[in-house]
C-alpha positions as CSV (number, residue, x, y, z in Angstrom):
1,M,-0.1,-0.1,-0.1
2,K,0.9,3.5,-0.3
3,I,0.6,5.3,2.7
4,T,0.8,9.1,3.5
5,F,1.3,11.3,7.1
6,V,0.9,14.6,6.8
7,L,2.6,16.5,9.4
8,P,1.7,20.1,10.6
9,G,5.5,21.2,9.9
10,Y,9.3,20.3,9.5
11,C,10.2,19.6,13.3
12,L,13.7,21.3,14.0
13,K,13.4,20.2,17.5
14,P,12.0,16.8,19.0
15,V,8.5,16.5,19.1
16,G,6.7,13.5,20.5
17,G,4.3,13.2,17.7
18,A,6.6,13.6,14.8
19,K,8.4,10.9,16.6
20,V,5.8,8.9,16.6
21,V,4.8,9.1,13.1
22,Y,8.9,8.4,11.8
23,Q,8.6,5.0,14.2
24,Y,5.3,4.0,12.2
25,A,6.7,4.9,8.5
26,N,10.2,3.4,9.6
27,Q,8.0,-0.1,11.0
28,L,5.4,0.3,7.6
29,V,8.8,0.4,5.0
30,G,9.9,-2.6,6.8
31,R,6.8,-4.6,5.9
32,G,7.0,-3.9,2.2
33,H,4.7,-0.6,1.8
34,E,5.4,3.0,0.2
35,V,5.2,6.0,2.7
36,F,5.5,9.3,2.4
37,V,6.1,12.0,5.4
38,I,4.8,15.5,4.4
39,H,6.3,18.2,5.9
40,P,4.9,21.8,5.3
41,R,6.4,25.2,5.5
42,Y,2.9,26.7,5.8
43,M,0.1,26.1,6.6
44,K,-3.4,28.6,6.7
45,N,-4.6,27.8,10.0
46,L,-0.7,28.0,11.8
47,P,0.6,31.3,12.2
48,E,3.9,31.4,9.9
49,T,6.7,34.3,11.0
50,F,9.9,35.4,8.7
51,I,11.9,33.8,11.0
52,K,10.3,30.6,10.8
53,R,10.1,30.5,7.6
54,I,14.2,31.2,7.3
55,K,14.7,28.4,9.3
56,Y,12.5,26.3,7.3
57,I,14.4,27.0,4.2
58,Y,18.1,26.9,5.7
59,K,17.9,23.4,7.6
60,I,16.1,21.7,4.7
61,F,17.6,23.2,1.6
62,V,20.9,25.3,2.7
63,K,22.3,23.0,5.6
64,P,20.1,19.6,6.2
65,E,20.9,18.5,9.6
66,K,20.3,14.8,10.5
67,R,17.2,14.2,13.4
68,K,20.1,12.9,15.8
69,W,16.6,12.6,18.1
70,Q,15.2,10.2,15.7
71,V,16.8,7.7,12.9
72,I,14.8,7.5,10.1
73,D,14.6,4.8,7.4
74,E,16.1,5.9,4.0
75,K,13.1,4.4,2.1
76,V,10.7,6.4,3.9
77,H,9.8,9.3,1.1
78,M,10.4,12.7,3.4
79,L,8.6,15.5,1.4
80,Y,9.1,19.0,1.9
81,V,6.2,21.1,0.4
82,H,4.4,24.7,0.8
83,E,1.4,23.7,1.6
84,P,0.0,20.3,2.6
85,A,-2.8,21.4,-0.1
86,D,-3.9,18.1,-2.3
87,R,-2.2,19.3,-5.1
88,Y,1.2,18.9,-3.1
89,L,0.3,15.4,-2.4
90,P,1.3,11.7,-4.0
91,D,-1.8,9.6,-4.9
92,A,-2.2,6.9,-2.2
93,D,-4.1,4.2,-1.1
94,V,-4.4,5.7,2.6
95,V,-3.6,9.2,4.3
96,F,-3.3,10.3,8.0
97,A,-3.9,13.8,9.4
98,T,-1.4,14.4,12.5
99,A,-2.5,16.9,14.2
100,W,-6.4,19.1,14.4
101,Q,-4.8,21.8,12.1
102,T,-3.5,18.6,9.0
103,T,-7.1,17.2,9.8
104,E,-8.9,20.4,8.1
105,Y,-6.6,19.9,4.9
106,V,-7.3,16.1,4.8
107,R,-10.7,16.2,5.2
108,E,-10.8,18.2,1.4
109,Y,-8.4,15.4,-0.2
110,P,-10.5,13.7,-3.0
111,A,-10.7,10.1,-3.0
112,S,-7.3,10.1,-4.8
113,K,-5.3,10.8,-2.1
114,G,-6.7,8.0,0.0
115,R,-9.1,6.6,2.6
116,K,-8.8,9.4,5.3
117,F,-7.6,8.4,8.9
118,S,-7.0,10.7,12.1
119,L,-4.4,9.7,14.1
120,I,-4.6,11.6,17.5
121,Q,-2.5,11.7,19.9
122,H,-4.0,14.4,22.4
123,Y,-6.9,16.7,22.7
124,E,-5.4,19.4,21.4
125,A,-7.7,22.1,22.8
126,W,-4.3,23.8,24.0
127,S,-3.5,24.8,21.0
128,G,-6.7,25.5,19.0
129,S,-10.5,26.5,20.0
130,A,-12.4,23.7,21.6
131,E,-15.0,24.0,18.7
132,R,-12.3,23.6,16.1
133,V,-10.6,20.6,17.8
134,N,-13.3,18.9,18.4
135,A,-15.2,19.4,15.2
136,T,-11.5,17.4,13.7
137,W,-12.7,14.4,15.5
138,K,-15.6,14.2,13.2
139,G,-15.9,13.7,9.2
140,P,-14.7,11.1,7.1
141,F,-12.2,9.6,9.3
142,K,-11.4,6.5,11.1
143,D,-9.5,8.1,14.2
144,I,-6.4,6.5,15.5
145,V,-6.3,7.2,19.5
146,I,-3.1,6.5,21.4
147,A,-4.3,6.3,25.0
148,K,-7.5,4.6,26.6
149,W,-8.6,8.0,28.1
150,L,-8.8,9.8,24.2
151,F,-11.1,6.9,23.2
152,N,-13.3,7.4,26.2
153,R,-12.8,11.6,25.2
154,G,-14.2,10.3,21.9
155,L,-16.9,8.5,23.4
156,E,-18.1,11.8,25.0
157,L,-17.7,13.9,22.1
158,G,-20.2,11.4,20.2
159,I,-17.9,9.6,18.3
160,S,-19.4,5.8,17.6
161,K,-17.0,2.9,19.1
162,D,-16.8,2.1,15.2
163,Q,-14.9,4.7,14.1
164,M,-11.9,4.9,16.7
165,F,-9.1,2.6,16.7
166,Y,-7.1,1.9,20.3
167,V,-3.9,1.6,19.2
168,P,-1.3,2.5,21.7
169,N,2.5,3.5,21.1
170,G,5.2,1.3,21.8
171,I,8.5,1.8,22.8
172,D,11.7,1.0,20.3
173,H,13.7,-1.8,22.8
174,A,16.8,-1.9,21.3
175,A,17.6,1.8,22.0
176,F,15.8,1.7,25.1
177,R,17.2,-0.7,27.7
178,I,18.9,-2.0,30.6
179,I,22.7,-1.5,30.3
180,K,23.4,-0.4,34.1
181,P,22.2,-2.8,36.4
182,I,19.1,-1.0,38.3
183,E,20.9,-1.9,41.6
184,G,23.4,0.3,43.2
185,R,22.6,3.3,40.7
186,P,23.6,6.7,41.6
187,Y,21.1,9.1,43.9
188,R,20.0,10.9,41.0
189,V,16.6,12.2,39.4
190,G,16.3,12.7,35.7
191,M,13.7,14.7,34.5
192,M,12.5,16.4,31.1
193,Y,12.5,19.9,30.9
194,H,9.4,22.3,28.1
195,K,8.7,25.2,28.6
196,A,5.5,24.6,28.1
197,E,3.1,25.5,31.1
198,W,1.2,22.3,30.7
199,K,4.3,20.2,31.2
200,G,4.6,21.3,35.0
201,S,8.6,21.8,34.4
202,K,8.3,24.6,37.5
203,D,6.3,21.6,39.5
204,G,8.9,19.1,39.0
205,I,12.1,21.8,39.6
206,K,10.2,22.7,42.8
207,A,10.1,19.6,43.7
208,L,13.4,18.8,43.5
209,K,14.9,21.8,45.2
210,I,12.2,20.6,48.4
211,V,13.7,17.3,48.7
212,R,17.0,18.8,48.1
213,E,16.8,20.4,51.5
214,S,16.5,17.6,53.4
215,H,18.4,15.2,50.8
216,P,21.7,17.7,50.1
217,N,23.6,14.9,48.1
218,L,20.9,14.8,45.8
219,K,21.7,15.2,42.0
220,A,19.5,15.6,39.3
221,V,20.0,15.8,35.4
222,L,17.2,17.6,32.9
223,F,17.3,17.6,29.6
224,G,15.4,19.1,26.3
225,A,15.3,20.7,23.1
226,D,15.3,24.0,24.5
227,K,18.3,25.9,26.1
228,R,18.9,25.9,29.9
229,P,16.6,27.8,31.7
230,L,18.0,30.9,33.2
231,F,16.3,30.2,36.8
232,L,17.9,26.4,36.9
233,P,20.0,25.9,40.2
234,A,23.6,25.4,39.5
235,W,23.8,21.9,41.4
236,I,20.5,20.9,38.7
237,E,22.8,19.3,35.5
238,Y,21.2,20.4,32.0
239,R,22.1,18.5,28.6
240,H,20.9,20.2,25.9
241,F,19.0,18.6,22.9
242,P,20.4,15.4,23.7
243,S,20.7,12.5,21.1
244,Q,18.7,9.3,21.1
245,K,22.0,7.4,22.2
246,E,23.0,10.3,24.8
247,L,19.3,10.1,26.6
248,A,19.2,6.4,27.0
249,E,22.8,5.7,28.3
250,R,24.1,8.6,29.4
251,I,20.6,9.9,31.1
252,Y,18.2,7.1,31.4
253,N,20.8,4.8,32.6
254,E,22.9,7.0,34.6
255,I,19.9,8.1,36.9
256,S,17.7,5.7,39.3
257,I,14.4,7.9,39.3
258,Y,12.9,9.3,36.5
259,L,10.2,12.5,37.5
260,C,7.4,13.4,35.3
261,S,5.5,16.5,36.6
262,S,3.4,17.0,33.7
263,W,-0.6,18.6,33.9
264,T,-1.8,16.6,30.8
265,E,-0.7,14.2,28.2
266,G,-1.5,12.1,25.4
267,A,0.6,9.2,26.4
268,P,4.2,10.5,27.5
269,A,6.8,8.7,26.2
270,P,10.1,9.9,27.7
271,P,8.6,8.4,31.3
272,A,8.0,5.1,29.5
273,E,11.6,5.3,27.8
274,A,13.1,5.8,31.0
275,M,11.2,2.5,32.6
276,A,12.6,0.9,29.8
277,C,16.4,1.6,30.6
278,G,15.7,0.3,34.2
279,C,14.0,3.7,35.8
280,A,11.5,4.1,38.9
281,L,8.9,6.6,37.8
282,V,7.7,9.1,40.4
283,S,4.7,11.0,38.3
284,T,1.7,13.1,38.5
285,N,-1.4,11.2,37.6
286,C,-1.7,13.6,34.3
287,T,-3.5,12.0,31.3
288,G,-2.2,9.0,29.7
289,I,0.3,8.2,32.2
290,D,-2.3,5.3,33.4
291,E,-1.5,3.5,29.7
292,Y,1.6,1.7,31.7
293,A,2.0,3.7,35.0
294,E,0.3,2.3,38.2
295,H,0.3,3.7,41.6
296,G,2.2,1.8,44.1
297,V,3.1,-1.0,41.7
298,T,5.2,0.2,38.8
299,A,5.1,3.9,39.5
300,L,4.5,6.6,42.4
301,L,1.5,8.7,41.7
302,S,0.3,12.2,42.9
303,P,-2.1,14.3,41.8
304,I,-0.8,16.9,39.3
305,K,0.3,20.7,40.2
306,D,0.8,19.2,43.6
307,P,4.9,19.7,43.5
308,E,4.7,18.8,47.5
309,A,3.4,15.7,47.2
310,L,5.7,14.8,44.1
311,A,8.6,15.8,46.6
312,E,7.2,13.2,49.2
313,N,7.3,10.4,46.3
314,L,10.8,11.1,45.8
315,K,12.2,11.0,49.0
316,R,10.0,7.8,49.4
317,L,12.3,6.4,47.0
318,L,15.3,8.3,47.7
319,E,15.0,6.5,51.5
320,D,14.0,2.5,50.7
321,D,15.9,1.7,48.0
322,N,14.3,-1.9,48.1
323,L,10.9,-0.3,47.1
324,R,12.9,1.9,44.5
325,V,14.1,-1.4,42.6
326,K,10.9,-3.3,43.4
327,I,8.9,-0.1,41.4
328,A,11.5,0.1,39.2
329,R,11.8,-4.0,37.6
330,A,8.2,-3.9,38.1
331,G,7.8,-0.7,35.6
332,N,10.5,-2.6,33.2
333,E,8.6,-5.5,33.1
334,R,5.2,-3.5,32.2
335,I,7.0,-1.7,29.6
336,K,8.3,-4.5,27.7
337,E,4.6,-5.2,26.6
338,F,4.3,-1.8,24.4
339,T,6.8,-2.7,21.2
340,W,6.3,-0.7,18.1
341,E,5.9,-3.9,15.7
342,H,2.9,-4.6,18.2
343,S,1.4,-1.0,17.4
344,T,2.5,-1.4,14.1
345,D,0.1,-4.9,13.8
346,L,-2.8,-2.8,15.3
347,L,-2.5,0.2,12.6
348,E,-2.2,-2.3,9.7
349,E,-5.8,-4.1,11.1
350,A,-7.5,-0.6,11.6
351,I,-6.4,0.0,7.8
352,K,-7.4,-3.2,6.7
353,Q,-10.9,-2.9,7.9
């Protein structure tokens, strides 16, 4: 089959939703499908700045930059177009919208561009009006949702069960795996930093500061696509834009606990990757985390926007190494159930239906 994925742009930095698309592209070309990933420069429903336009042209045509944060099979057709209008797309058997903005385009494609699917990775009201976002769940699409909570949100919006397919994200276990034994890991906590407010990074940093007051030997490492924030304490290490290899081997495998402080997620990938690398998870009970995190079994969970509660759970694991190891081992076993091979099986089944 010919399969097209329409992204909302060219990702200059790591973006979870784009990583999922590239993973599916890799899997599908490995199974003999022909896959096109569309990267538009302009979209009428997304603001464009002059700087954004120049960066797009420079990165793609003047100095192409390999995505060190995601390996992409050379058989995948990476297409860079002016706009995701149908005249710029190849004919195909199946076409996927991958964000609410792309859904507004895909809805209008002629049948020659393929049967229409929407890969829903979040309830995206944080980037558009609820009215427009809700409308993109409906129409001539089959909806692929990556988390159970999104399936339930679809039902609340009046989407029938027959129109939706639950396809959880996988983990690349060849890249994210235990290299250093879970036992004996350093007194060190890791966390992804993101400047978006709903990622809750300031809550996570506050929790680390609270723990540091009673555990002065605590060390922490944050990482992210953004540069080191100026307000970050000097005792917290920061890794800017780590490669996938560095993230797995030099961050996840060199910490004992991974901290997630998000307020909402589709199905967060970094905590899952950290669990695959042997970290014990301390997290908020944000949407999507329950795909693999069970309080007291595979993680310690607390309410969102409550750094004090996050700090208490961090202290529990820092002060009880047996519990830390138990949580880490159970989490690692749970996350092994999530593979890209299985996810692609489900995606192919949805397409064929």
